[in-house]
N, CA and C atoms as an extended XYZ file, in Angstrom:
513
Properties=species:S:1:pos:R:3:atomname:S:1:resname:S:1:resid:I:1 pbc="F F F"
N        76.214     -117.614     -150.714 N   MET     1
C        77.696     -117.808     -150.372 CA  MET     1
C        77.732     -116.687     -149.138 C   MET     1
N        78.560     -117.177     -148.260 N   LYS     2
C        78.979     -116.225     -147.062 CA  LYS     2
C        79.595     -115.019     -147.497 C   LYS     2
N        79.325     -113.966     -146.522 N   GLU     3
C        79.874     -112.720     -146.757 CA  GLU     3
C        81.474     -112.846     -146.780 C   GLU     3
N        81.853     -113.681     -145.914 N   THR     4
C        83.557     -113.651     -145.700 CA  THR     4
C        84.179     -114.188     -146.962 C   THR     4
N        83.506     -115.074     -147.611 N   THR     5
C        83.892     -116.067     -148.691 CA  THR     5
C        83.649     -115.006     -149.873 C   THR     5
N        82.759     -114.474     -150.059 N   LEU     6
C        82.682     -113.344     -151.015 CA  LEU     6
C        83.684     -112.530     -151.001 C   LEU     6
N        83.963     -111.759     -149.676 N   ALA     7
C        84.794     -110.777     -149.560 CA  ALA     7
C        86.283     -111.350     -149.992 C   ALA     7
N        86.573     -112.268     -149.445 N   LEU     8
C        87.759     -113.041     -149.850 CA  LEU     8
C        87.976     -113.452     -151.278 C   LEU     8
N        86.935     -113.693     -152.205 N   GLU     9
C        87.136     -114.036     -153.437 CA  GLU     9
C        87.156     -112.768     -154.249 C   GLU     9
N        86.502     -111.642     -153.558 N   ALA    10
C        86.446     -110.257     -154.363 CA  ALA    10
C        88.173     -110.093     -154.368 C   ALA    10
N        88.471     -109.803     -153.035 N   TRP    11
C        89.930     -109.478     -152.940 CA  TRP    11
C        90.939     -110.140     -153.512 C   TRP    11
N        90.729     -111.512     -153.463 N   GLU    12
C        91.684     -112.334     -154.603 CA  GLU    12
C        91.562     -111.938     -155.887 C   GLU    12
N        90.596     -111.600     -156.365 N   SER    13
C        90.457     -111.186     -157.754 CA  SER    13
C        90.848     -109.712     -157.814 C   SER    13
N        90.699     -109.146     -157.055 N   LEU    14
C        91.339     -107.718     -157.376 CA  LEU    14
C        92.578     -107.483     -157.088 C   LEU    14
N        93.322     -108.272     -156.247 N   PHE    15
C        94.800     -108.483     -155.980 CA  PHE    15
C        95.227     -108.951     -157.239 C   PHE    15
N        94.866     -110.073     -157.764 N   ARG    16
C        95.485     -110.803     -158.961 CA  ARG    16
C        95.479     -109.874     -160.346 C   ARG    16
N        94.090     -109.176     -160.541 N   ALA    17
C        94.175     -108.294     -161.484 CA  ALA    17
C        95.314     -107.376     -161.397 C   ALA    17
N        95.440     -106.429     -160.306 N   GLN    18
C        96.330     -105.722     -160.007 CA  GLN    18
C        97.691     -106.187     -160.335 C   GLN    18
N        98.224     -107.292     -159.689 N   VAL    19
C        99.617     -108.056     -159.976 CA  VAL    19
C        99.713     -108.124     -161.503 C   VAL    19
N        98.880     -108.793     -162.212 N   SER    20
C        98.735     -108.941     -163.740 CA  SER    20
C        99.144     -107.541     -164.351 C   SER    20
N        98.319     -106.409     -164.138 N   VAL    21
C        98.262     -105.273     -164.836 CA  VAL    21
C        99.697     -104.554     -164.689 C   VAL    21
N       100.040     -104.875     -163.231 N   LEU    22
C       101.368     -103.950     -162.758 CA  LEU    22
C       102.367     -104.534     -163.493 C   LEU    22
N       102.605     -105.872     -163.739 N   ARG    23
C       103.556     -106.770     -164.257 CA  ARG    23
C       103.549     -106.342     -165.651 C   ARG    23
N       102.424     -106.252     -166.445 N   ARG    24
C       102.521     -105.913     -167.698 CA  ARG    24
C       102.964     -104.695     -168.055 C   ARG    24
N       102.524     -103.607     -167.219 N   LEU    25
C       102.884     -102.190     -167.301 CA  LEU    25
C       104.271     -102.165     -167.046 C   LEU    25
N       105.031     -102.749     -166.128 N   ASN    26
C       106.240     -102.511     -165.729 CA  ASN    26
C       107.027     -103.323     -166.844 C   ASN    26
N       106.857     -104.205     -167.269 N   ALA    27
C       107.555     -104.871     -168.418 CA  ALA    27
C       107.518     -103.949     -169.701 C   ALA    27
N       106.547     -103.222     -169.936 N   GLU    28
C       106.526     -102.445     -170.960 CA  GLU    28
C       106.743     -100.858     -170.735 C   GLU    28
N       107.247     -100.658     -169.518 N   PHE    29
C       107.525      -99.169     -168.977 CA  PHE    29
C       108.399      -98.690     -170.045 C   PHE    29
N       108.100      -97.368     -170.688 N   PRO    30
C       108.864      -96.795     -171.779 CA  PRO    30
C       110.067      -96.054     -171.677 C   PRO    30
N       110.925      -96.333     -170.542 N   THR    31
C       111.995      -95.505     -170.513 CA  THR    31
C       112.932      -96.456     -169.503 C   THR    31
N       114.145      -96.168     -169.922 N   THR    32
C       115.106      -96.695     -168.752 CA  THR    32
C       115.863      -95.343     -168.070 C   THR    32
N       115.286      -94.105     -168.279 N   GLN    33
C       115.819      -92.893     -167.635 CA  GLN    33
C       115.353      -92.909     -166.158 C   GLN    33
N       114.012      -93.448     -166.104 N   ILE    34
C       113.450      -93.558     -164.580 CA  ILE    34
C       112.988      -94.859     -164.492 C   ILE    34
N       112.700      -95.444     -163.203 N   SER    35
C       112.206      -96.557     -162.886 CA  SER    35
C       110.921      -96.433     -162.658 C   SER    35
N       109.954      -97.507     -162.686 N   PHE    36
C       108.593      -97.417     -162.202 CA  PHE    36
C       108.279      -96.791     -160.865 C   PHE    36
N       109.211      -97.011     -159.995 N   ASN    37
C       108.825      -96.325     -158.839 CA  ASN    37
C       109.119      -95.042     -158.883 C   ASN    37
N       110.014      -94.390     -159.421 N   GLU    38
C       110.452      -93.198     -159.407 CA  GLU    38
C       109.477      -92.351     -160.361 C   GLU    38
N       108.848      -93.085     -161.408 N   TYR    39
C       107.696      -92.505     -162.271 CA  TYR    39
C       106.603      -92.289     -161.297 C   TYR    39
N       106.297      -93.331     -160.280 N   ASP    40
C       105.029      -92.927     -159.276 CA  ASP    40
C       105.509      -91.842     -158.525 C   ASP    40
N       106.597      -91.407     -158.026 N   VAL    41
C       106.819      -90.492     -157.113 CA  VAL    41
C       106.577      -89.169     -158.020 C   VAL    41
N       106.934      -89.188     -159.195 N   LEU    42
C       107.104      -87.861     -160.048 CA  LEU    42
C       105.537      -87.871     -160.324 C   LEU    42
N       104.678      -88.923     -160.755 N   PHE    43
C       103.510      -88.536     -161.063 CA  PHE    43
C       102.642      -88.213     -159.803 C   PHE    43
N       102.838      -88.488     -158.487 N   ASN    44
C       102.162      -88.052     -157.539 CA  ASN    44
C       102.500      -86.408     -157.177 C   ASN    44
N       103.639      -86.249     -157.572 N   LEU    45
C       103.956      -84.935     -157.206 CA  LEU    45
C       103.291      -83.945     -158.331 C   LEU    45
N       103.127      -84.789     -159.465 N   SER    46
C       102.566      -83.779     -160.816 CA  SER    46
C       101.159      -83.441     -160.414 C   SER    46
N       100.339      -84.198     -159.419 N   LEU    47
C        99.029      -84.059     -159.169 CA  LEU    47
C        98.854      -83.026     -158.115 C   LEU    47
N        99.933      -82.529     -157.417 N   GLN    48
C        99.819      -81.565     -156.237 CA  GLN    48
C        99.729      -80.163     -156.669 C   GLN    48
N        99.205      -79.099     -155.981 N   PRO    49
C        99.586      -77.822     -156.200 CA  PRO    49
C       100.923      -77.494     -156.047 C   PRO    49
N       101.307      -76.838     -156.878 N   ALA    50
C       102.717      -76.263     -157.034 CA  ALA    50
C       103.847      -77.596     -157.119 C   ALA    50
N       103.093      -78.749     -157.500 N   ARG    51
C       103.949      -79.945     -157.815 CA  ARG    51
C       104.551      -80.140     -156.768 C   ARG    51
N       104.166      -79.955     -155.312 N   GLU    52
C       104.952      -80.356     -154.250 CA  GLU    52
C       104.151      -81.123     -153.158 C   GLU    52
N       104.836      -81.984     -152.234 N   LEU    53
C       104.380      -82.715     -151.227 CA  LEU    53
C       105.134      -82.677     -150.327 C   LEU    53
N       104.689      -82.936     -149.207 N   ARG    54
C       105.570      -83.346     -147.630 CA  ARG    54
C       105.961      -84.886     -147.872 C   ARG    54
N       107.340      -85.109     -147.570 N   ILE    55
C       107.456      -86.473     -147.783 CA  ILE    55
C       106.873      -87.458     -147.136 C   ILE    55
N       106.044      -87.032     -145.730 N   ARG    56
C       105.274      -87.818     -145.132 CA  ARG    56
C       104.003      -88.029     -145.838 C   ARG    56
N       103.251      -87.149     -146.733 N   ASP    57
C       102.215      -87.378     -147.549 CA  ASP    57
C       102.480      -88.089     -148.625 C   ASP    57
N       103.770      -88.018     -149.237 N   LEU    58
C       104.006      -88.628     -150.520 CA  LEU    58
C       104.228      -90.073     -149.771 C   LEU    58
N       104.688      -90.418     -149.086 N   ASN    59
C       104.640      -91.769     -148.424 CA  ASN    59
C       103.437      -92.503     -148.490 C   ASN    59
N       102.683      -92.056     -148.177 N   ARG    60
C       100.988      -92.379     -148.284 CA  ARG    60
C       100.559      -92.973     -149.567 C   ARG    60
N       101.136      -92.289     -150.456 N   GLN    61
C       100.574      -92.337     -151.944 CA  GLN    61
C       101.448      -93.364     -152.826 C   GLN    61
N       102.372      -93.822     -152.267 N   VAL    62
C       103.285      -94.794     -152.855 CA  VAL    62
C       103.273      -96.179     -152.355 C   VAL    62
N       103.609      -97.352     -152.896 N   LEU    63
C       103.714      -98.668     -152.401 CA  LEU    63
C       105.147      -98.953     -151.942 C   LEU    63
N       105.843      -97.992     -151.469 N   LEU    64
C       107.384      -98.092     -150.859 CA  LEU    64
C       107.083      -97.917     -149.240 C   LEU    64
N       108.273      -98.498     -148.620 N   THR    65
C       108.406      -98.111     -147.392 CA  THR    65
C       109.021      -96.747     -147.232 C   THR    65
N       109.075      -96.153     -146.026 N   GLN    66
C       109.372      -94.757     -145.932 CA  GLN    66
C       111.001      -94.682     -146.103 C   GLN    66
N       111.821      -95.539     -145.448 N   PRO    67
C       113.127      -95.273     -145.831 CA  PRO    67
C       113.559      -95.562     -147.149 C   PRO    67
N       112.472      -96.301     -147.988 N   SER    68
C       112.878      -96.631     -149.568 CA  SER    68
C       112.532      -95.158     -150.386 C   SER    68
N       111.420      -94.723     -149.883 N   VAL    69
C       110.608      -93.375     -150.506 CA  VAL    69
C       111.872      -92.269     -150.493 C   VAL    69
N       112.535      -92.360     -149.048 N   SER    70
C       113.700      -91.310     -148.634 CA  SER    70
C       114.763      -91.317     -149.685 C   SER    70
N       115.282      -92.579     -150.000 N   ARG    71
C       116.539      -92.998     -150.687 CA  ARG    71
C       116.115      -92.761     -152.240 C   ARG    71
N       114.728      -93.005     -152.464 N   LEU    72
C       114.485      -92.874     -153.833 CA  LEU    72
C       114.534      -91.100     -154.070 C   LEU    72
N       113.950      -90.474     -153.135 N   ILE    73
C       113.788      -88.878     -153.325 CA  ILE    73
C       115.204      -88.399     -153.419 C   ILE    73
N       116.036      -89.038     -152.677 N   ASP    74
C       117.570      -88.292     -152.625 CA  ASP    74
C       117.993      -88.524     -153.756 C   ASP    74
N       118.022      -90.079     -154.376 N   ARG    75
C       118.693      -90.109     -155.734 CA  ARG    75
C       117.813      -89.181     -156.718 C   ARG    75
N       116.376      -88.988     -156.908 N   LEU    76
C       115.945      -88.154     -157.733 CA  LEU    76
C       116.554      -86.855     -157.637 C   LEU    76
N       116.773      -86.093     -156.399 N   ALA    77
C       117.259      -84.626     -155.948 CA  ALA    77
C       118.555      -84.726     -157.083 C   ALA    77
N       119.365      -85.731     -156.544 N   VAL    78
C       120.954      -85.716     -157.095 CA  VAL    78
C       120.849      -85.392     -158.717 C   VAL    78
N       119.774      -86.160     -159.416 N   ARG    79
C       119.669      -85.899     -160.775 CA  ARG    79
C       118.584      -84.752     -161.152 C   ARG    79
N       118.359      -83.976     -160.112 N   GLY    80
C       117.546      -82.741     -160.678 CA  GLY    80
C       116.427      -82.782     -161.078 C   GLY    80
N       115.624      -84.200     -160.804 N   LEU    81
C       114.361      -84.192     -161.027 CA  LEU    81
C       113.249      -83.758     -159.918 C   LEU    81
N       113.882      -83.579     -158.884 N   VAL    82
C       112.900      -83.064     -157.678 CA  VAL    82
C       114.034      -82.208     -157.024 C   VAL    82
N       113.286      -81.210     -155.942 N   SER    83
C       114.171      -80.644     -154.984 CA  SER    83
C       113.521      -80.708     -153.634 C   SER    83
N       114.287      -80.598     -152.660 N   LYS    84
C       113.834      -80.724     -151.507 CA  LYS    84
C       114.264      -79.444     -150.569 C   LYS    84
N       113.011      -79.246     -149.531 N   HIS    85
C       113.003      -78.107     -148.961 CA  HIS    85
C       112.748      -78.241     -147.597 C   HIS    85
N       112.961      -77.381     -146.474 N   SER    86
C       112.194      -77.555     -145.205 CA  SER    86
C       110.939      -77.120     -145.491 C   SER    86
N       109.772      -77.613     -144.823 N   ASP    87
C       108.365      -77.040     -144.866 CA  ASP    87
C       108.196      -75.785     -144.063 C   ASP    87
N       108.073      -74.742     -144.541 N   PRO    88
C       107.949      -73.331     -144.008 CA  PRO    88
C       106.857      -73.429     -142.965 C   PRO    88
N       105.903      -74.146     -142.972 N   THR    89
C       104.801      -74.093     -141.680 CA  THR    89
C       105.410      -75.073     -140.579 C   THR    89
N       106.295      -76.202     -140.688 N   ASP    90
C       106.729      -76.933     -139.854 CA  ASP    90
C       108.477      -77.431     -140.048 C   ASP    90
N       109.288      -76.973     -139.443 N   ALA    91
C       110.565      -77.324     -139.634 CA  ALA    91
C       111.018      -78.682     -139.473 C   ALA    91
N       109.824      -79.393     -138.760 N   ARG    92
C       110.493      -80.870     -138.825 CA  ARG    92
C       110.005      -81.648     -140.243 C   ARG    92
N       109.346      -80.917     -140.999 N   GLY    93
C       108.948      -81.625     -142.171 CA  GLY    93
C       110.026      -81.090     -143.506 C   GLY    93
N       109.891      -82.116     -144.367 N   THR    94
C       110.522      -81.801     -145.785 CA  THR    94
C       109.567      -81.900     -146.543 C   THR    94
N       109.752      -80.826     -147.747 N   VAL    95
C       108.616      -80.872     -148.713 CA  VAL    95
C       109.679      -81.128     -150.114 C   VAL    95
N       108.771      -82.038     -150.674 N   VAL    96
C       109.557      -82.435     -152.206 CA  VAL    96
C       109.121      -81.470     -153.327 C   VAL    96
N       109.741      -80.978     -154.273 N   GLN    97
C       108.902      -80.351     -155.555 CA  GLN    97
C       109.327      -81.273     -156.532 C   GLN    97
N       108.691      -81.304     -157.597 N   LEU    98
C       109.020      -81.492     -159.145 CA  LEU    98
C       109.723      -80.402     -159.590 C   LEU    98
N       110.707      -80.470     -160.191 N   THR    99
C       111.330      -79.602     -160.929 CA  THR    99
C       110.948      -79.444     -162.239 C   THR    99
N       111.409      -78.282     -163.081 N   ALA   100
C       110.959      -78.273     -164.193 CA  ALA   100
C       111.559      -79.267     -165.171 C   ALA   100
N       112.953      -79.939     -164.905 N   GLU   101
C       113.534      -81.081     -165.548 CA  GLU   101
C       112.388      -82.366     -165.162 C   GLU   101
N       112.314      -82.471     -164.122 N   GLY   102
C       111.424      -83.496     -163.625 CA  GLY   102
C       110.097      -83.588     -164.447 C   GLY   102
N       109.598      -82.573     -164.305 N   HIS   103
C       108.175      -82.327     -164.972 CA  HIS   103
C       108.249      -82.675     -166.369 C   HIS   103
N       109.228      -82.245     -167.201 N   ARG   104
C       109.486      -82.388     -168.809 CA  ARG   104
C       109.658      -83.966     -168.720 C   ARG   104
N       110.533      -84.756     -167.955 N   LEU   105
C       110.831      -86.185     -167.930 CA  LEU   105
C       109.264      -86.796     -167.697 C   LEU   105
N       108.734      -86.423     -166.754 N   PHE   106
C       107.514      -87.299     -166.363 CA  PHE   106
C       106.428      -86.860     -167.489 C   PHE   106
N       106.244      -85.986     -168.071 N   ARG   107
C       105.445      -85.844     -169.242 CA  ARG   107
C       105.684      -86.741     -170.406 C   ARG   107
N       106.883      -86.751     -170.628 N   ALA   108
C       107.442      -87.543     -171.806 CA  ALA   108
C       106.984      -89.125     -171.745 C   ALA   108
N       107.409      -89.409     -170.535 N   VAL   109
C       107.113      -90.882     -170.054 CA  VAL   109
C       105.841      -91.101     -170.067 C   VAL   109
N       105.011      -90.023     -169.498 N   HIS   110
C       103.379      -90.340     -169.196 CA  HIS   110
C       102.618      -90.571     -170.394 C   HIS   110
N       103.025      -89.803     -171.640 N   VAL   111
C       102.135      -89.940     -172.549 CA  VAL   111
C       102.475      -91.524     -173.308 C   VAL   111
N       103.508      -92.176     -173.198 N   VAL   112
C       103.739      -93.255     -173.629 CA  VAL   112
C       102.987      -94.379     -172.689 C   VAL   112
N       103.130      -93.996     -171.339 N   HIS   113
C       102.966      -95.000     -170.359 CA  HIS   113
C       101.204      -95.042     -170.453 C   HIS   113
N       100.556      -93.951     -170.450 N   ALA   114
C        99.239      -93.869     -170.685 CA  ALA   114
C        98.488      -94.746     -171.778 C   ALA   114
N        99.211      -94.651     -172.757 N   LYS   115
C        98.861      -95.499     -173.897 CA  LYS   115
C        98.824      -96.961     -173.598 C   LYS   115
N        99.767      -97.465     -172.761 N   SER   116
C        99.973      -98.661     -172.604 CA  SER   116
C        98.597      -98.946     -171.458 C   SER   116
N        98.602      -98.195     -170.669 N   ILE   117
C        97.464      -98.292     -169.589 CA  ILE   117
C        96.219      -98.340     -170.368 C   ILE   117
N        96.021      -97.356     -171.289 N   ARG   118
C        94.730      -97.659     -172.005 CA  ARG   118
C        94.589      -98.757     -172.844 C   ARG   118
N        95.823      -99.421     -173.445 N   GLU   119
C        95.463     -100.645     -174.266 CA  GLU   119
C        95.149     -101.797     -173.282 C   GLU   119
N        95.789     -101.851     -171.721 N   HIS   120
C        95.794     -103.141     -171.048 CA  HIS   120
C        94.605     -102.745     -170.092 C   HIS   120
N        94.279     -101.906     -169.836 N   VAL   121
C        92.929     -101.557     -168.872 CA  VAL   121
C        91.872     -100.985     -169.510 C   VAL   121
N        92.146      -99.994     -170.493 N   GLY   122
C        91.038      -99.263     -171.291 CA  GLY   122
C        90.158     -100.282     -172.196 C   GLY   122
N        90.795     -101.262     -172.645 N   THR   123
C        90.361     -101.943     -173.693 CA  THR   123
C        89.721     -103.466     -173.105 C   THR   123
N        90.191     -103.551     -172.099 N   ALA   124
C        89.495     -104.856     -171.157 CA  ALA   124
C        88.177     -104.709     -170.760 C   ALA   124
N        87.527     -103.419     -170.515 N   MET   125
C        86.291     -103.172     -170.147 CA  MET   125
C        85.859     -101.983     -170.809 C   MET   125
N        84.411     -101.949     -170.899 N   SER   126
C        83.511     -100.816     -171.456 CA  SER   126
C        83.720      -99.713     -170.560 C   SER   126
N        83.593      -98.493     -171.234 N   PRO   127
C        83.595      -97.155     -170.486 CA  PRO   127
C        82.763      -97.334     -169.186 C   PRO   127
N        81.521      -97.763     -169.329 N   ASP   128
C        80.795      -98.041     -167.934 CA  ASP   128
C        81.317      -98.945     -167.159 C   ASP   128
N        82.034      -99.851     -167.206 N   GLU   129
C        82.582     -100.680     -166.458 CA  GLU   129
C        83.900     -100.001     -165.920 C   GLU   129
N        84.658      -99.244     -166.576 N   LEU   130
C        85.591      -98.386     -166.077 CA  LEU   130
C        85.433      -97.474     -165.253 C   LEU   130
N        84.215      -96.754     -165.373 N   ARG   131
C        83.525      -95.792     -164.386 CA  ARG   131
C        83.115      -96.633     -162.878 C   ARG   131
N        82.555      -98.003     -163.319 N   GLN   132
C        81.971      -98.532     -162.279 CA  GLN   132
C        83.341      -99.088     -161.285 C   GLN   132
N        84.404      -99.472     -161.979 N   LEU   133
C        85.713      -99.971     -161.526 CA  LEU   133
C        86.213      -98.883     -160.412 C   LEU   133
N        86.234      -97.443     -161.232 N   ARG   134
C        86.832      -96.442     -160.353 CA  ARG   134
C        85.980      -96.103     -159.365 C   ARG   134
N        84.658      -96.112     -159.064 N   VAL   135
C        83.594      -95.933     -158.093 CA  VAL   135
C        83.950      -96.862     -157.016 C   VAL   135
N        84.259      -97.951     -157.405 N   LEU   136
C        84.161      -99.105     -156.388 CA  LEU   136
C        85.646      -99.143     -155.897 C   LEU   136
N        86.669      -99.023     -156.734 N   SER   137
C        87.849      -98.776     -155.842 CA  SER   137
C        88.260      -97.714     -155.150 C   SER   137
N        87.540      -96.353     -155.585 N   ASP   138
C        87.570      -95.040     -154.632 CA  ASP   138
C        86.688      -95.683     -153.073 C   ASP   138
N        85.888      -96.241     -153.280 N   LYS   139
C        84.907      -96.468     -152.200 CA  LYS   139
C        85.745      -97.440     -151.430 C   LYS   139
N        86.292      -98.300     -151.836 N   LEU   140
C        87.151      -99.286     -150.993 CA  LEU   140
C        88.472      -98.468     -150.281 C   LEU   140
N        88.989      -97.632     -151.084 N   ARG   141
C        90.249      -96.957     -150.529 CA  ARG   141
C        89.634      -96.209     -149.456 C   ARG   141
N        88.429      -95.412     -149.585 N   ARG   142
C        88.249      -94.420     -148.784 CA  ARG   142
C        87.695      -95.193     -147.438 C   ARG   142
N        87.101      -96.306     -147.446 N   GLU   143
C        86.640      -96.898     -146.201 CA  GLU   143
C        87.751      -97.400     -145.658 C   GLU   143
N        88.942      -97.915     -146.220 N   CYS   144
C        90.061      -98.354     -145.392 CA  CYS   144
C        90.943      -97.184     -144.968 C   CYS   144
N        90.981      -96.279     -145.838 N   GLU   145
C        91.554      -94.805     -144.903 CA  GLU   145
C        90.670      -94.446     -143.891 C   GLU   145
N        89.263      -94.450     -143.906 N   SER   146
C        88.555      -93.915     -142.803 CA  SER   146
C        88.701      -94.669     -141.718 C   SER   146
N        89.055      -96.166     -141.831 N   ASP   147
C        88.945      -97.182     -140.505 CA  ASP   147
C        90.426      -97.089     -140.097 C   ASP   147
N        91.181      -96.211     -140.422 N   GLY   148
C        92.604      -95.869     -140.172 CA  GLY   148
C        93.561      -97.237     -140.733 C   GLY   148
N        92.980      -97.671     -141.829 N   GLU   149
C        93.644      -99.012     -142.362 CA  GLU   149
C        94.837      -98.535     -143.089 C   GLU   149
N        95.015      -97.222     -143.495 N   SER   150
C        96.044      -96.734     -144.415 CA  SER   150
C        97.272      -97.169     -143.624 C   SER   150
N        98.508      -96.805     -144.389 N   ASP   151
C        99.531      -97.517     -143.841 CA  ASP   151
C       100.194      -96.882     -142.456 C   ASP   151
N        99.548      -95.487     -142.190 N   GLY   152
C        99.716      -95.068     -140.924 CA  GLY   152
C       101.187      -94.889     -140.327 C   GLY   152
N       101.939      -95.324     -141.283 N   GLU   153
C       103.694      -95.299     -141.079 CA  GLU   153
C       103.884      -93.867     -140.835 C   GLU   153
N       104.715      -93.587     -139.795 N   SER   154
C       105.172      -92.143     -139.384 CA  SER   154
C       106.899      -92.079     -140.217 C   SER   154
N       106.865      -91.275     -140.861 N   ASP   155
C       108.301      -90.952     -141.292 CA  ASP   155
C       108.895      -89.715     -140.488 C   ASP   155
N       108.491      -89.688     -139.396 N   GLY   156
C       108.802      -88.281     -138.637 CA  GLY   156
C       108.569      -87.120     -139.074 C   GLY   156
N       107.874      -87.149     -140.145 N   ASP   157
C       107.702      -85.855     -140.666 CA  ASP   157
C       106.331      -85.095     -140.392 C   ASP   157
N       105.722      -85.477     -139.411 N   GLY   158
C       104.751      -84.513     -139.002 CA  GLY   158
C       103.225      -85.095     -138.563 C   GLY   158
N       102.251      -84.628     -138.547 N   ASP   159
C       101.006      -84.905     -138.027 CA  ASP   159
C       100.392      -86.196     -138.707 C   ASP   159
N       100.705      -86.505     -139.915 N   GLY   160
C       100.045      -87.736     -140.516 CA  GLY   160
C        98.654      -87.169     -141.302 C   GLY   160
N        98.679      -85.766     -141.786 N   ASP   161
C        97.537      -85.632     -142.874 CA  ASP   161
C        97.839      -86.299     -144.099 C   ASP   161
N        96.607      -86.605     -144.813 N   ASN   162
C        96.719      -87.371     -146.218 CA  ASN   162
C        96.319      -86.420     -147.062 C   ASN   162
N        96.849      -86.376     -148.123 N   ASN   163
C        96.303      -85.581     -149.558 CA  ASN   163
C        95.856      -86.606     -150.433 C   ASN   163
N        94.746      -86.319     -151.015 N   GLU   164
C        94.095      -87.127     -152.226 CA  GLU   164
C        94.403      -86.809     -153.483 C   GLU   164
N        94.274      -87.794     -154.504 N   ARG   165
C        94.627      -87.591     -155.804 CA  ARG   165
C        93.400      -87.120     -156.360 C   ARG   165
N        93.344      -85.516     -156.630 N   GLU   166
C        92.307      -85.058     -157.211 CA  GLU   166
C        92.761      -84.344     -158.504 C   GLU   166
N        93.768      -84.185     -158.805 N   LYS   167
C        94.069      -83.542     -159.847 CA  LYS   167
C        94.739      -84.258     -161.168 C   LYS   167
N        94.334      -83.701     -162.367 N   ASP   168
C        94.966      -84.742     -163.532 CA  ASP   168
C        96.268      -84.627     -163.532 C   ASP   168
N        96.789      -85.595     -163.870 N   ALA   169
C        98.514      -85.850     -164.025 CA  ALA   169
C        98.856      -84.946     -165.479 C   ALA   169
N        97.878      -84.632     -166.179 N   GLN   170
C        98.199      -84.039     -167.316 CA  GLN   170
C        98.556      -82.520     -167.197 C   GLN   170
N        98.036      -81.863     -166.156 N   SER   171
C        98.268      -80.479     -165.896 CA  SER   171
C        99.472      -80.051     -165.774 C   SER   171
């Protein structure tokens, strides 16, 4: 099999699996208090030191356009789930921080959502297969990011540094 054909088949399989899993998780999302996209923002903030992140960096972690992320953050701020302030190291940037109320809501939703993820992803593969999937997915993501293939979209919020997901969302 040609390398191009193999790469295309692997991509199609990965893409279709992601779509199927996301559709199922979205259909079973355990609350109407926040949307699936709002949860994703709260999740990403929960992973960060002090539960805060520049909008520019948050934009790289979610699958929304920069204007959509900005509007979503504004809605979350009005509801008291996040707060926004100027970056003390660069006045051009805006930092978003998960509030205590936002973290409480995130945790409540996360517990139920994690069970759904375990049910649909964790039972489909063995622990060794899940570890292999994570290693391969991380390798693919790193390769794309190192090639400059990440979104690279500027939100007018600075120099484009990228934060990695390295902390457990449960902390």
